[in-house]
PAZAPA-4460 file (N, C-alpha, C; in steps of 0.05 Angstrom, whole numbers, plus 32768, in hexadecimal, padded with zeros to 4 digits):
% residues 183
    n_x    n_y    n_z   ca_x   ca_y   ca_z    c_x    c_y    c_z   seq   type   mol
   7EA0   7E3F   8194   7EB6   7E3D   81A5   7ED0   7E40   8194     1      M     A
   7EE1   7E53   819C   7EFA   7E57   818E   7F0F   7E42   8197     2      I     A
   7F1A   7E35   8183   7F2E   7E20   8189   7F4A   7E2B   8188     3      K     A
   7F51   7E3B   8175   7F6C   7E46   8173   7F6C   7E60   8163     4      K     A
   7F7F   7E70   8167   7F83   7E88   8158   7F96   7E82   8141     5      V     A
   7F8F   7E8B   8129   7F9F   7E84   8111   7FAB   7E9D   8105     6      K     A
   7FC4   7E9C   80FE   7FD3   7EB1   80F0   7FCC   7EAE   80D3     7      F     A
   7FB4   7EB7   80CC   7FA7   7EB0   80B2   7FB2   7EBE   8099     8      N     A
   7FC0   7ED4   809D   7FC9   7EE4   8086   7FE5   7EEE   808C     9      S     A
   7FF9   7EDD   8088   8014   7EE4   8092   8020   7EFE   8086    10      P     A
   801C   7F02   806C   8027   7F1A   8060   8019   7F33   806A    11      V     A
   7FFF   7F33   806A   7FF0   7F4B   8073   7FF5   7F50   8091    12      I     A
   7FF4   7F3B   80A1   7FF9   7F3E   80BE   8016   7F47   80C3    13      L     A
   8028   7F3B   80B5   8044   7F42   80B8   8049   7F5F   80B1    14      G     A
   803E   7F67   809A   8040   7F83   8091   8034   7F96   80A6    15      F     A
   801D   7F8F   80B0   8010   7FA0   80C4   8020   7FA3   80DE    16      S     A
   802C   7F8C   80E6   803D   7F8D   80FE   8056   7F9E   80F9    17      L     A
   8062   7F9C   80E2   8079   7FAC   80DB   8072   7FCA   80DC    18      I     A
   805C   7FD1   80D0   8053   7FED   80D0   804F   7FF7   80ED    19      C     A
   8042   7FE7   80FD   803D   7FEF   8119   8058   7FF1   8128    20      A     A
   806A   7FDD   8123   8084   7FDD   8130   8094   7FF5   8129    21      G     A
   8095   7FFC   810F   80A4   8013   8106   8099   802D   8112    22      V     A
   807E   802F   8113   8072   8047   811E   8079   8049   813C    23      F     A
   8077   8034   814B   807D   8035   8168   809B   803A   816D    24      L     A
   80AC   802C   815F   80C9   8031   8162   80D0   804D   815B    25      L     A
   80C4   8058   8146   80C9   8074   813F   80C1   8087   8155    26      N     A
   80AA   8082   8161   80A0   8094   8176   80B2   8092   818F    27      K     A
   80BB   8079   8195   80CC   8076   81AD   80E8   8081   81A8    28      F     A
   80F0   8083   818F   810B   808D   8189   810B   80AB   8184    29      S     A
   80F5   80B8   8189   80F3   80D5   8184   80F2   80DC   8167    30      G     A
   80E4   80CC   8157   80E0   80D1   813A   80FB   80D0   812A    31      D     A
   810D   80C0   8133   8127   80BE   8125   8127   80A9   810F    32      T     A
   8114   8096   810F   8114   8080   80FB   8106   8087   80E1    33      L     A
   80F5   809C   80E1   80E5   80A1   80CA   80F4   80A6   80B0    34      M     A
   810D   80B2   80B1   811B   80B5   8097   8120   809A   8089    35      P     A
   8120   8084   8097   8124   806A   808B   810A   805E   8080    36      F     A
   80F3   806B   8087   80D9   8061   807F   80C9   8077   8071    37      F     A
   80D6   8088   8063   80C9   809D   8053   80DC   80A2   803B    38      A     A
   80D1   80A1   8023   80E1   80A6   800B   80E2   80C4   8007    39      V     A
   80FA   80CF   8003   80FD   80EB   7FFF   80F7   80F3   7FE2    40      G     A
   80FD   810C   7FDC   80F7   8116   7FC1   810D   810F   7FAD    41      N     A
   8123   8102   7FB6   8137   80F7   7FA4   8145   80DF   7FB2    42      R     A
   8151   80CE   7FA1   815E   80B6   7FAB   817B   80B8   7FA4    43      I     A
   818C   80B1   7FB7   81A9   80AF   7FB2   81AF   8091   7FAD    44      D     A
   81B4   808A   7F94   81B9   806F   7F8C   81D0   8062   7F9C    45      I     A
   81E3   8072   7FA4   81FA   8068   7FB3   81F5   8064   7FD1    46      N     A
   81DE   806C   7FDA   81D7   806A   7FF6   81C1   8053   7FF9    47      N     A
   81C9   803C   8005   81B6   8026   8007   819D   802D   8016    48      P     A
   819F   803F   802B   8187   8047   803A   8174   8057   8029    49      F     A
   817F   8068   8018   816F   8078   8006   815F   8066   7FF3    50      S     A
   816D   8052   7FE8   8160   803F   7FD5   814B   802F   7FE5    51      V     A
   8151   8027   7FFD   813F   8017   800E   8124   8026   8012    52      F     A
   8125   8040   8014   810C   804F   8018   80F8   804E   8001    53      T     A
   8102   8046   7FE9   80EF   8043   7FD3   80DA   802E   7FD9    54      L     A
   80E1   801B   7FEB   80CD   8007   7FF3   80C5   800A   8010    55      V     A
   80D7   8012   8021   80D1   8013   803E   80BD   8029   8046    56      S     A
   80B8   803C   8034   80A6   8052   803A   808A   8048   8041    57      H     A
   8083   8031   8039   8068   8026   803F   8065   801F   805C    58      V     A
   807B   801C   806A   807A   8014   8087   8079   802D   8099    59      F     A
   807F   8044   808F   807F   805C   809F   8065   806A   809F    60      G     A
   805C   8073   80B7   8044   8082   80BA   8048   809A   80CD    61      H     A
   803C   80B0   80C7   8041   80C9   80D5   8031   80CC   80EF    62      I     A
   801A   80BE   80F1   800A   80C1   8109   7FFA   80A8   810E    63      S     A
   7FEE   80A6   8126   7FDC   808F   812C   7FC5   808E   8118    64      W     A
   7FB9   80A5   8111   7FA3   80A5   80FE   7FAC   809A   80E3    65      D     A
   7FC3   80A2   80DA   7FCE   8099   80C1   7FD2   807B   80C1    66      H     A
   7FDF   8071   80D6   7FE5   8055   80D9   7FCB   8044   80DB    67      L     A
   7FB9   804C   80ED   7FA1   803D   80F1   7F8E   803E   80D9    68      L     A
   7F8E   8055   80CB   7F7D   8056   80B3   7F86   8043   809E    69      G     A
   7FA0   8042   8099   7FAB   802F   8086   7FA8   8012   808F    70      N     A
   7FAF   800C   80A8   7FAD   7FF0   80B2   7F90   7FE6   80B2    71      L     A
   7F7D   7FF8   80B7   7F61   7FEF   80B7   7F59   7FE3   809C    72      S     A
   7F60   7FF1   8086   7F5B   7FE7   806C   7F6B   7FCE   8065    73      F     A
   7F85   7FCF   806C   7F97   7FB8   8066   7F8E   7F9F   8074    74      I     A
   7F86   7FA1   808D   7F7D   7F89   809C   7F61   7F80   8094    75      L     A
   7F51   7F92   808A   7F36   7F8B   8081   7F37   7F7D   8066    76      L     A
   7F46   7F88   8053   7F46   7F7F   8037   7F5D   7F6B   8032    77      I     A
   7F74   7F70   803E   7F8C   7F60   8038   7F89   7F42   803A    78      G     A
   7F7D   7F38   8050   7F7B   7F1B   8052   7F6B   7F0E   803C    79      P     A
   7F57   7F1C   8032   7F47   7F11   801C   7F58   7F0F   8003    80      I     A
   7F68   7F24   7FFD   7F79   7F24   7FE6   7F90   7F0F   7FE9    81      V     A
   7F9B   7F0E   8001   7FB1   7EFB   8005   7FA7   7EDE   8002    82      E     A
   7F8F   7ED9   800B   7F84   7EBE   8008   7F80   7EB7   7FEB    83      E     A
   7F77   7ECB   7FDB   7F72   7EC7   7FBF   7F8B   7EC3   7FAF    84      K     A
   7F9F   7ED3   7FB4   7FB8   7ED4   7FA3   7FCF   7EC4   7FAF    85      Y     A
   7FCE   7EBF   7FC9   7FE4   7EB1   7FD7   7FF7   7EC5   7FE4    86      G     A
   8005   7EBC   7FF8   8017   7ECD   8007   802E   7ED8   7FF6    87      S     A
   803A   7EC6   7FE7   8051   7ECF   7FD7   8049   7EE5   7FC3    88      F     A
   8033   7EE0   7FB4   802A   7EF4   7FA1   8022   7F0E   7FAF    89      Q     A
   8016   7F0C   7FC7   800E   7F23   7FD6   8026   7F34   7FDD    90      M     A
   803B   7F27   7FE7   8054   7F35   7FEE   8061   7F42   7FD5    91      A     A
   8061   7F34   7FBE   806B   7F40   7FA6   805B   7F58   7F9D    92      L     A
   8041   7F56   7F9E   8030   7F6D   7F96   8034   7F85   7FA8    93      M     A
   8037   7F80   7FC2   803C   7F96   7FD5   8057   7FA3   7FD0    94      M     A
   806B   7F92   7FCC   8086   7F9C   7FC6   8086   7FAD   7FAC    95      F     A
   807A   7FA2   7F97   8079   7FB0   7F7D   806B   7FCB   7F80    96      A     A
   8054   7FCB   7F8E   8045   7FE4   7F92   8055   7FF8   7FA1    97      T     A
   8063   7FF0   7FB6   8074   8002   7FC6   808A   800D   7FB4    98      A     A
   8097   7FFC   7FA5   80AD   8005   7F94   80A4   8018   7F7E    99      L     A
   808E   8011   7F71   8084   8022   7F5B   807C   803E   7F66   100      V     A
   806D   803E   7F7D   8065   8058   7F88   807D   8068   7F91   101      T     A
   8091   805B   7F9D   80A9   8069   7FA6   80B8   8075   7F8E   102      G     A
   80BD   8065   7F7A   80CC   806F   7F62   80BD   8086   7F54   103      I     A
   80A3   8082   7F50   8094   8097   7F41   8092   80B0   7F52   104      L     A
   8090   80AE   7F6C   808F   80C6   7F7D   80A9   80D5   7F7A   105      N     A
   80C0   80C7   7F7B   80DA   80D4   7F78   80DC   80E1   7F5C   106      V     A
   80D3   80D4   7F48   80D6   80DF   7F2D   80C4   80F7   7F27   107      L     A
   80AC   80F8   7F33   8098   810C   7F2A   8091   8121   7F40   108      F     A
   8099   811C   7F59   8091   812F   7F6E   80A9   8138   7F7E   109      F     A
   80A6   814F   7F8A   80BB   815A   7F9B   80B5   8157   7FB8   110      H     A
   80A3   8145   7FBE   809B   8140   7FDA   80A4   8124   7FE2   111      T     A
   80A4   8120   7FFC   80AA   8105   8007   8091   80F4   8006   112      G     A
   8094   80DB   800E   807E   80C8   800D   8082   80B4   8024   113      L     A
   806D   80AF   8033   806D   809A   8047   8051   8090   804C   114      L     A
   804F   8077   8054   8035   806C   805A   802D   8056   8046   115      G     A
   8019   8046   804E   8011   802F   803F   7FF8   8034   802E   116      A     A
   7FF2   804D   8029   7FDA   8053   8019   7FDA   8047   7FFD   117      S     A
   7FF1   8046   7FF1   7FF2   803A   7FD6   7FEB   801C   7FD8   118      G     A
   7FF5   800F   7FED   7FEE   7FF3   7FF2   7FD0   7FF0   7FF7   119      I     A
   7FC5   8002   8006   7FA8   8002   800C   7F98   8003   7FF2   120      V     A
   7F9F   8016   7FE0   7F90   8019   7FC7   7F95   8001   7FB4   121      F     A
   7FAD   7FF5   7FB5   7FB2   7FDD   7FA6   7F9E   7FC7   7FAF   122      M     A
   7F9C   7FC4   7FC9   7F8A   7FAF   7FD4   7F6D   7FB5   7FCE   123      L     A
   7F65   7FCE   7FCF   7F49   7FD6   7FCA   7F41   7FCE   7FAD   124      I     A
   7F53   7FD4   7F9A   7F4D   7FCE   7F7E   7F4F   7FB0   7F79   125      L     A
   7F63   7FA3   7F86   7F68   7F87   7F81   7F52   7F75   7F8D   126      L     A
   7F47   7F7D   7FA3   7F32   7F6D   7FB0   7F19   7F6A   7F9E   127      V     A
   7F15   7F7D   7F8C   7EFE   7F7B   7F7B   7F01   7F65   7F66   128      S     A
   7F19   7F59   7F64   7F1E   7F44   7F51   7F1D   7F28   7F5E   129      F     A
   7F15   7F26   7F77   7F18   7F0C   7F85   7F06   7EF7   7F7B   130      T     A
   7EEF   7EFD   7F6F   7EDD   7EE8   7F65   7ED7   7EEC   7F47   131      N     A
   7EEC   7EF2   7F38   7EE9   7EF7   7F1B   7EF2   7EDF   7F0B   132      V     A
   7EE4   7EDA   7EF6   7EEB   7EC6   7EE3   7EFC   7ED3   7ECD   133      Q     A
   7F0B   7EC3   7EBF   7F1C   7ECD   7EA9   7F0C   7EDB   7E94   134      S     A
   7F15   7EF2   7E8B   7F08   7F00   7E76   7EF2   7F13   7E7F   135      G     A
   7EED   7F15   7E99   7ED8   7F26   7EA4   7EE5   7F3F   7EB1   136      E     A
   7ED6   7F54   7EB0   7EDC   7F6C   7EBF   7EC6   7F70   7ED3   137      I     A
   7ECC   7F6E   7EEC   7EB6   7F70   7F00   7EAC   7F8C   7F03   138      P     A
   7E92   7F8F   7F05   7E85   7FA9   7F09   7E8F   7FB5   7F23   139      I     A
   7E94   7FA4   7F37   7E9F   7FAF   7F51   7EBA   7FBD   7F4C   140      T     A
   7ECA   7FB2   7F3A   7EE4   7FBF   7F34   7EDF   7FDA   7F28   141      F     A
   7ECD   7FDC   7F15   7EC7   7FF6   7F08   7EBD   800A   7F1C   142      I     A
   7EAB   8002   7F2D   7EA0   8014   7F41   7EB5   801C   7F56   143      L     A
   7EC5   8009   7F5F   7EDA   8010   7F73   7EEE   8023   7F66   144      V     A
   7EF5   801E   7F4D   7F08   802F   7F40   7EFD   804B   7F3D   145      A     A
   7EE4   804D   7F35   7ED8   8067   7F32   7ED6   8076   7F4D   146      L     A
   7ECE   8068   7F61   7ECA   8074   7F7C   7EE5   807C   7F88   147      L     A
   7EF6   8069   7F8C   7F0F   806E   7F9A   7F23   807E   7F8A   148      F     A
   7F29   8076   7F72   7F3C   8084   7F61   7F31   809F   7F58   149      V     A
   7F17   80A0   7F51   7F0B   80B9   7F4A   7F0C   80CD   7F61   150      G     A
   7F07   80C4   7F79   7F09   80D6   7F90   7F25   80E1   7F93   151      K     A
   7F39   80D0   7F8F   7F55   80D9   7F92   7F5C   80ED   7F7C   152      E     A
   7F52   80E9   7F64   7F58   80FC   7F4F   7F4B   8117   7F55   153      L     A
   7F33   8117   7F60   7F26   8130   7F67   7F35   813E   7F7E   154      L     A
   7F3F   812E   7F91   7F4D   813A   7FA8   7F69   8142   7FA2   155      Q     A
   7F74   8139   7F8C   7F90   813F   7F85   7F94   815D   7F7F   156      S     A
   7F7F   816C   7F7A   7F83   8188   7F75   7F85   8199   7F8F   157      V     A
   7F7F   818C   7FA6   7F81   819A   7FBF   7F9E   8198   7FCA   158      R     A
   7FA6   81AD   7FD8   7FC0   81AC   7FE5   7FBC   81A0   8001   159      A     A
   7FC7   8188   8005   7FC6   817B   801F   7FDF   816A   8023   160      D     A
   7FE0   815B   8038   7FF7   814A   803E   7FF2   812D   8034   161      Q     A
   7FDE   8129   8023   7FD7   810E   801A   7FE2   810A   7FFD   162      V     A
   7FEE   80F3   7FF8   7FF8   80ED   7FDE   7FE2   80DE   7FCE   163      S     A
   7FD1   80EC   7FC1   7FBD   80DF   7FB0   7FCA   80D0   7F9A   164      Q     A
   7FE1   80DA   7F91   7FF1   80CC   7F7D   7FF7   80AF   7F85   165      F     A
   8000   80AB   7F9E   8006   8090   7FA8   7FED   807F   7FA8   166      A     A
   7FD7   808B   7FAF   7FBD   807D   7FAF   7FB6   8073   7F93   167      H     A
   7FB8   8085   7F80   7FB2   807F   7F65   7FC4   806A   7F59   168      I     A
   7FDE   806D   7F5F   7FF2   8059   7F55   7FED   803E   7F62   169      I     A
   7FE7   803E   7F7C   7FE0   8025   7F8A   7FC8   8018   7F7D   170      G     A
   7FB3   8028   7F77   7F9C   801D   7F6A   7FA2   8012   7F4E   171      G     A
   7FB4   8020   7F40   7FBC   8017   7F25   7FCB   7FFC   7F27   172      A     A
   7FDC   7FFA   7F3C   7FEA   7FE1   7F40   7FD6   7FCA   7F46   173      C     A
   7FC3   7FCF   7F57   7FAF   7FBB   7F5D   7F9F   7FB3   7F45   174      G     A
   7F98   7FC6   7F34   7F8A   7FC0   7F1B   7F9B   7FAF   7F09   175      S     A
   7FB5   7FB7   7F06   7FC7   7FA8   7EF5   7FC9   7F8B   7EFF   176      F     A
   7FCD   7F87   7F19   7FD0   7F6C   7F24   7FB6   7F5C   7F20   177      F     A
   7F9F   7F69   7F24   7F86   7F5B   7F20   7F81   7F52   7F04   178      G     A
   7F86   7F65   7EF1   7F82   7F5E   7ED5   7F97   7F49   7ECB   179      F     A
   7FAF   7F4C   7ED4   7FC4   7F39   7ECC   7FBE   7F1D   7ED6   180      R     A
   7FB3   7F1B   7EED   7FAC   7F00   7EF8   7F95   7EF3   7EE9   181      R     A
   7F83   7F04   7EDF   7F6B   7EF9   7ED2   7F6B   7EFC   7EB4   182      H     A
   7F82   7EFC   7EA8   7F84   7EFE   7E8B   7F77   7EE6   7E7E   183      K     A
***
């Protein structure tokens, strides 16, 4: 018997609600909001909205498939990671991953970037550290890194609308956070 519904993962649930809200508001506004939730190929340091997109790009999604694909992974893996690391650390890791992928995309690519795929890959790599003791490298981490990051490296040679770079950087951020925590 269910007694009550619990808001068990405030950062992950809040992030997911913001992504859904941005997507719906953008659709209802005739796609006018997306420039605030997609980082362009350059940043104007004097324009606060331009700088804002270095982080806000993770909230923007181009289609229902894009949004639901990212949120499926985030809602599946995120609460486990948030429970392990805490809400504050989860928010910091998501912010740092968004900022790093945004900055590196501007520095190295001539394309825009939007979506939470970097956050997804950060969570995928980070979840493999949830039951690790200090000084250990989990086999699950090695396998996940080989499967997910290896797949992105192989797909990076194809011309498509997917930023494998953001996936790889997100995975690198997750690996960094996991190893840093278990030094």
